[in-house]
Every structure is written in structure tokens, then in C-alpha cells.
C-alpha positions, -999 to 999 in steps of 0.1 A, spaced: 308 92 -71 312 61 -49 346 47 -41 342 16 -63 333 38 -93 364 60 -86 385 29 -86 371 18 -119 380 52 -134 415 50 -119 420 16 -135 407 29 -168 432 58 -168 461 33 -165 451 14 -196 472 19 -228 459 45 -252 453 20 -280 431 -1 -257 406 27 -255 404 29 -292 396 -8 -296 373 -14 -267 347 3 -245 361 16 -212 347 26 -178 361 61 -183 341 65 -215 309 53 -198 314 76 -168 321 106 -191 289 100 -210 270 96 -178 283 128 -164 272 146 -196 237 131 -192 239 109 -222 225 79 -203 215 59 -234 250 58 -247 265 54 -213 244 22 -208 256 8 -241 292 14 -231 287 -2 -197 270 -32 -214 300 -35 -237 323 -33 -207 305 -62 -190 307 -82 -221 345 -76 -222 349 -83 -185 321 -106 -174 336 -109 -139 336 -72 -133 310 -67 -105 315 -29 -105 307 -27 -142 275 -45 -137 267 -23 -108 274 8 -129 252 -5 -157 224 -9 -131 228 27 -119 225 41 -154 196 19 -163 178 30 -131 184 66 -141 167 57 -174 138 42 -153 145 8 -169 140 -9 -136 137 -46 -148 170 -43 -167 186 -24 -138 175 -51 -113 191 -78 -135 224 -59 -137 224 -54 -99 218 -91 -93 247 -100 -116 269 -75 -97 259 -90 -63 265 -126 -76 301 -116 -83 306 -95 -52 279 -97 -25 296 -70 -4 296 -43 -31 285 -11 -13 251 3 -19 239 -23 -44 215 -42 -22 197 -9 -16 198 -1 -53 183 -35 -61 156 -31 -35 147 3 -49 146 -11 -85 123 -39 -74 101 -14 -54 98 9 -84 84 -20 -104 58 -27 -77 76 -60 -69 73 -55 -31 80 -91 -21 112 -91 -43 123 -59 -27 122 -72 9 154 -94 9 178 -68 -6 164 -41 16 168 -63 47 204 -69 36 210 -32 31 197 -25 67 218 -52 81 249 -34 68 236 1 78 208 0 104 206 38 104 199 40 67 165 59 67 159 53 30 163 15 33 141 14 64 114 34 48 114 14 16 114 -18 36 84 -7 56 65 3 24 74 -30 8 60 -49 38 29 -27 35 27 -35 -2 28 -73 6 1 -67 33 25 -77 61 12 -49 82 28 -58 116 63 -58 100 55 -26 81 44 -8 112 77 -17 130 99 -1 103 75 28 94 73 39 130 111 44 131 110 61 97 80 84 106 97 94 139 128 105 119 106 126 95 77 139 117 65 164 91 59 136 65 21 133 68 18 107 40 43 84 56 25 88 90 -8 79 73 7 47 59 20 39 93 -14 45 109 -31 23 83 -5 -5 89 -11 -3 126 -49 -4 120 -48 -34 97 -23 -52 121 -50 -46 148 -25 -25 167 -53 0 175 -35 21 201 -7 27 177 -31 36 149 -51 59 172 -19 78 182 -8 82 146 -43 94 133 -45 119 161 -12 134 151 -24 136 115 -56 153 127 -35 179 146 -19 189 113 -51 186 93 -82 187 115 -106 187 84 -92 154 70 -122 132 64 -99 102 58 -81 107 91 -114 110 110 -127 78 94 -95 58 102 -95 72 137 -130 60 141 -120 26 129 -92 24 154 -116 35 182 -141 9 171 -114 -17 171 -107 -8 208 -143 -12 216 -149 25 219 -178 26 193 -195 57 207 -163 77 203 -159 62 168 -193 76 159 -181 111 168 -152 107 144 -174 94 116 -198 123 122 -169 147 118 -159 129 86 -194 131 72 -195 168 79 -161 172 62 -171 150 32 -209 147 30 -207 134 -6 -186 104 4 -209 73 3 -185 51 23 -183 77 51 -220 78 54 -223 40 53 -196 37 80 -215 61 102 -247 41 96 -229 8 103 -217 20 137 -252 32 147 -265 -2 135 -239 -20 155 -252 -2 187 -288 -11 177 -295 26 171 -316 19 140 -334 53 139 -300 70 135 -285 43 112 -313 46 87 -307 82 75 -270 75 73 -276 46 50 -300 67 30 -274 94 27 -250 69 13 -275 58 -12 -283 93 -23 -247 96 -33 -244 61 -47 -277 43 -54 -258 11 -60 -239 10 -27 -246 -27 -20 -237 -26 17 -259 4 24 -288 -14 6 -282 -46 26 -281 -29 60 -310 -6 52 -329 -38 41 -320 -54 75 -335 -23 93 -367 -26 73 -369 -63 82 -365 -54 119 -394 -29 114 -414 -57 98 -417 -39 64 -410 -71 45 -419 -59 11 -394 -30 12 -369 -52 29 -370 -78 1 -367 -50 -26 -335 -36 -9 -320 -70 -1 -325 -84 -36 -309 -54 -51 -280 -57 -27 -272 -93 -37 -277 -85 -74 -249 -59 -71 -227 -79 -48 -232 -116 -45 -213 -122 -12 -236 -101 10 -241 -126 38 -264 -104 59 -286 -99 29 -289 -136 21 -295 -144 58 -323 -118 59 -338 -130 27 -338 -166 40 -356 -155 72 -382 -136 51 -388 -165 27 -391 -189 56 -417 -166 72 -435 -166 39 -432 -204 37 -412 -202 5 -390 -229 18 -370 -237 -13 -361 -200 -17 -353 -198 20 -329 -228 18 -311 -214 -12 -307 -180 4 -295 -194 38 -270 -216 20 -255 -185 4 -253 -168 38 -232 -196 54 
């Protein structure tokens, strides 16, 4: 029990006996809470706040009970009222941040979690939640800064390290991402996801041949993953190794015949091989499935222009821009 809640109980014990019979009291709410009767405890705390609308501790206690009931929107509202009355109430900024986080309101969680860290920079829970909240808002550079400190404090937490690695990757901090993914692979060498993300980090560093090795390992670990096979094919395609890219794209399509990207890039290879009929079939199917495939529209435009279908060529090229 925190100090401010003990003080509430001490104050309650000093009240006259008849006051408890006429009005709800903190001691009653705390007793109910200790018994696990959260529903009735919340009702009593609500009554206490109505009797004493300037009692920040009562609003904070109401928030705690509502959080235990997983009523996070109501809990957040109670915490905000408590902080409006007493911004320095211990632990409530963290509680508010957690309540917002539990609702998936990551942007709303950031400010109270920053406030909690300002008070206690060594609070690992606040730092982890802040990093995850930044991740949830796609602010990956900020996320990586906090998650790195959190992951270093909990080195066995593979899931946290993977979120850190992804944050580094999407923030284009490729060296950081590579370091984290390699640590994950040391713990789980057969992780297809870790091999894929390691490959993406290597490719981001311009080390595409090494990235291919990682994607090959991923495809071996998860041969039925269409995206893994597509990714391998794309890296071969990027290096102009079309003979290697083609079977990788075909493997992706054997798993998912409607994989639009695999269709588009396979169509591009057929165009480069001058098999225009097959290329058109693949490219048309790709844009039917996903209408923002720029490479498919560009290739269709080139084919139609070659066939002197200028109107169709213009329409396709306009979609490619």
C-alpha cells in the first residue's frame, strides 16, 4: 500500500463513528479492495469522490480499482482528475500512462510516461512502456532509444529485443538492428522472422549478398511463407540475378497464387526475357489484386507502347507515376 493510501486510511480511522454510518469512507473502500470485491470498492471510492471532490487521493484510488477491473477508460479519467488536483501525486502519471497504453492509445500514453520518467529515470516499467508507446505511434527513432535501455536491463526478454530490432530497422538504424537480430538468432537460430529482419538490415547497409544468405536461411526454416520467398526473389532481382529470382517468386506463388508483388516481379522478369504474352498475363493479374503496383503499370505501359496500343500505354504509365 502506497504512503498516500495509508494516509487516507489513517484519516478515515479518525472520523467519528457515526460519520461512517452515514457516508462512504476510504477505510470501507480499502477493506473491500483487500477482500477482492473490486466492484463494490469502486462504488465506494466513487461515493468518496462525490463527497470530497477535491480529494486527489480518492480519485487516484478509484483509478487503481478501475484499472484492476480492466475498466481502463474510466480509470484514465479518474487518474486525470487526481492529477489535476495534485500533479505530484506519486505513481499516478505511470498509472495513467499504463491505462492509456492498455487501451491502445499510444499517443495519449506518451506524455504521462515521460512525466513518470522525469521523476524516476530508473523506472524500467515506465521506460519500457514509453518505448513501446513510441513504437505504437511509429516514432521508431524515439522508440529505439528507450527500448535499448530496457532491453539491456532485461537481456533474456527476446520479444522486447525483437521490438527494439524492428524499431532500429524502421528508423534506418541498420547497425543497431543488425546487432539486435544477431543476438536474437544466437538464442533462436531457426527463427525465420529473425533471419528475414537480419536480411533487411543487411540490405539496408548495402550488403545485399549477405542479406540473400539470411533470406535463404529463412526460406529453409519456413518454406511455406510466401513473403519469405518473395523477399528472397526480390533480393536476387535487385542484383539482376533473374534466373535465381524467378524460382523464388514461383515458390511464393505456389503458396499464395494471389501474391500481387510476386506476380508483378515475375511479370517483369518475363518482360525482360521478351515473353510479352506471359508478362501481360502476370502483370494484369497483379494490378487487379493490388492497384498501386507501380512496377506492373510501368511494364504494362512499355509493352502496350511496343504493341502500339498508345492509349492503353498512356493510361498505364500515368498509373505508374
